[in-house]
N, C-alpha and C positions, 0 to 999 in steps of 0.2 A: 711791059703793059700787062702781060699775064700775071706777073708777080704782084703788080699793084691791085689787080682785081682779086687775086687770092687773099692778099692782106686785108683788102676792104671787106671781103666776105667773112673772114675770120673775126675781124673787129666787130662786125654786125652780130655774129653768133655769140660772141663773148658778151656783148652788150645786152643781148636778150637773156642770157643766162644770169647776168647780174640783176636784171629786173625781176626775173622769176625768183631768184634767191631773196631779193629784197621784199618782194610781195609775200613770199612764204614766211620770211622772218617777221614781217608786220602781222601776218595772220596768226603766227605762233604767239607773238607778243599780245595780240588782241585776245587770243584764246586764253592765254594764261591770266591776262588781266580780267577777263570775264569770269574765269574759274575762281580767281582770287576774290573778286568782288562777290560772286555767288556764295563762296565759302564763308566770307565775312558776314554776309547777310544771314546765311543759315546759322552760323555761330551766334549771331545776335538774336535770331529767332529762338534758338535753343536756350540761350541764356535768359531771354525774356520769359520763355515757358518755365524754365527752372525757377526763375524769380517768382513767377505767378504761382507755381506749385508750392514754392517755399512760403509765399505769402498766405496761400490757402491753408497750408499745414499749420502755420503760425496762428492763423485765425481760428482754425479748428481747435488748436491747443488752448487758445485763450477762451474759446467757447466751452471746451471741456472743463477748464478750470472754473469758469463761471457757473457751469451746470453743477459741478461738484460742490461749490459753495452753496448753491441753492438747496442741494440735497442735505448738506450739513445743517442749514437753517431749518429744513423740514424736519430733520431728526431732532433738532433742539426744541421743537414744539412739545416733545415728550409723548409718553404713552397716553393714548386716548382711551378712556373707558368705553365699554360697550354701549352704555347709555348715551355718551357724548358722540360716539361714532354714528349713531342713528341720526343725531341732530345735524352733523356736519357731513353727511353722506354725499350731498351734491357737490360740495367743495372738494372732497376727497376724490370723487370720480373725475372732476375736471382736472385736478392736479395729476392724477394717474395718467390721464389721456395726454396731457402736455409732456409729461416725463417720457412716455413711450415714443412720441413723435420726435422729441429732441434726441433721444438715444438713436433712433433710426437714421436721422440726418448725420450725426457724428460718426456713426459706423459705416456710412456710405463713402467708399473710397473715391467715388466719381462725383462727389458733391461739388456743386458750383457755388459761386459767390451768392447767387440768388437763394440757394438752399441755406447757406450759412446765415444770410440776412434773415431768412425765415426762422432759423434756430435762435438768432439773437432776440427777435421779437417774442418767440415762445418762451425764452428764458426770462425776459422782462415780465411777461404775463404770469409765468410760473411764480416769480418772486412776489407779484401782487397777490396771487392766490394764497401763497404761503403766509404772507402778512395778514391777510383776511382770516385765514384758518387760525393763526396764532391768536388774533384778537378774539375770534369767536370761541376758541377753546378757553381762553382766559375768562371771557364773560361767563360761559357756561360753567366753568370750574368754580368761579365766584358764586354763581347761583347755587351750585351743588353744595358749596361750603356753607352757604346760608341755610340751605335746606337741611344739611346734616346738623348744623347748629340748632336749627329750630326743632329738628327731630330729637336731638339729644336733650333739648330743653323740655320737649313734650314727654320724653321718656322719664326725665327727672321729675317733671310735674306728676306723671302717672305714678311713679314710685312714691312720691310724697302723698298723693291722693290715696294710694293703696295702703300706705303706712297709716295715714289718718283714718282710713276706713277700717283697717284692722284694729287700730287703737279704739275707734268708736265701737266696733263690734265687741272688742274686749270689755270696754266700759259698759256697753249695753248688756253684755252677758253677765258681767258682775252685778250691774244694776238689777237685771232680771232675776239673778240668783238671790240678790238681797231682797227684792220685792217678793220673790217666790217664798223665801224663808220667812219674811215679815208677814206674809199673808197666811201663814200657818196658824191654825186655831190655838187658843190657850184653853186648856181644860181645867175646870175647878169644881169644887164640891163633889168629889168622886165618892160614890157610895156603892157598896155591894151587899145586897140582902139575900139571905138564904130563905127561900119561901117553901112552906108546906101547903100544898093545894088539897083542901078537904073535899070529900065527895059532895058536900052541900054546895060547893062552889066558892066557899069562903077561903081566903088565904091568910096564912099566919106565918110570921117570921119564926125561925127556929135555928138553933145552933147544932142540933143533932144531925149528923150526916145521913143516917138511915131514913130520916123523915124529909130530907130536902128533895124537892122535885125540880127546882130551878134556882139559878142565881140571877138576880135582876141587877144589872149594872146600870147605874144612872150617874150623869155628870152634866155640867154646864159647859158650853163652848161659846167663845166670842172672838171677834177680831174686827178692828175698825176699818182695815183696808181690803179684807177678803171680799171678793165679788159675790153678789147674791146668786143663788142657784144650787143645784144638787152637788153635794160634796161627799165622797165616800170616806168612811171612818172604819178602821179595822180594829177588832177586839181580839186579843190573844189571852186565852185562859189556860194557864199551866197548872196541872194537878200536882198533888203531893209526890207523885212518882217522877216528876220532871218532864212528863209528856204533855204536849199541847192537846187540849180537848178539841176534836174536830167533829164535823157532821158526817164524815165519810167521804165527801168529795175532796179532790185535791184543791187546796186553797192556799196559794202562795202569792206573796207580793214582795216588791223590792223596797227596802228601807234605804235611807240616805247614808247611814253610818254602819249598819250591821249586815248589809247584803240582803239576800232573799230569806224570807221567813214564812212559816206556815201560820195562818190566822184561823181563829175559831169562828168568827162571824164578821160580816161586813155590813155596816149600817149606812144607808144613803140619807144624809141629812139635807133637807131643803132649807139652806141657810139664807137669812136676810141680813144684808150688810149692816154692820155697826150695832147689832143687837146681841144680847146674851140669850142663848137658846138651850133648853134642856133636852137631853137625849136619854132615852131608856131602852134597854134591850135585854130580853131574857135568854139565859144560856141554860138549856135543858140537857139532862143526862143523868147518869147514875153517879152519885158522889160518895166517896169514902171519907173517912176521917183524915184530917191533915189540913195543911194550909194551901189555899188556892191563890195564885198570883194573877192579877188582871192587869194587862198593859193596853194602853189606848194609843193608836197611831193615826195621824192624818198628814197627807202630803209627804209621806215617807218619813216623817219625824215622829218620835215618841212625844206625846203631849201630856201624858199622865199615867200613873199606875197606882194600884192599891192591892191589898191582900185580904183574904177572908178565911179565917180558921174555922174548921168544922170538927166537932167531937165525934 
């Protein structure tokens, strides 16, 4: 009986142990199953995160490539002159602002999809601004080319006008010189009388030098185009010694062909246009024997000459 009780107790204890072992085994299996499932979930989460990160990196790379293409397009617009820069300043400022914001997003290692979407929109806007800038620069460059062409044409016209003006000035100068020369008097009927003045007041012509008190030079002048008014005429009387007879004062004038010369007397003739006018002028002094040469100048030109010998 006792043996039966002992065997029954041992069987009960053994059964309890088996249940405990079974429960522990189930718990262990459950624990491993939970850990396995949790590990799989974590692995999936990590893989998803890695995929997301990879997708973000790929998106950033594509955005960087798109941004680089935009910058290349911007560079292709070409160098903008200072004058054009002022006219497209607002566009350039907007472009620079968008470039800076895009660069900030692409450099941000923690950028999210929303940030990348913002960068996409900014790149699209940047491309629009670059296109507008390109069109504006082309328009302004065209206008500048037209202005340069117009300016070149104006410069050419100016050169032609200056050329015509210089030619006209030259023609006017030549015409003036021709008119000036043509308006010079013509002297005719030149006479030189040696006069002896008597105490009684009477005058008598003589050929003896010791009796001559004055040489009276007379001649006619005329010119059809010379203007009416006072006109100076210079007389040069050269004695037998080759010296010009002067009144003592320095009397020099410029000739057209012989340079500066000393004159004996200057006569102001009040000429009337188109008429023949007689001029007389006395040359006083002490006269010796020999030949006296008389030259008549007007307007710088020699218009006549004569000689008078005295014994």
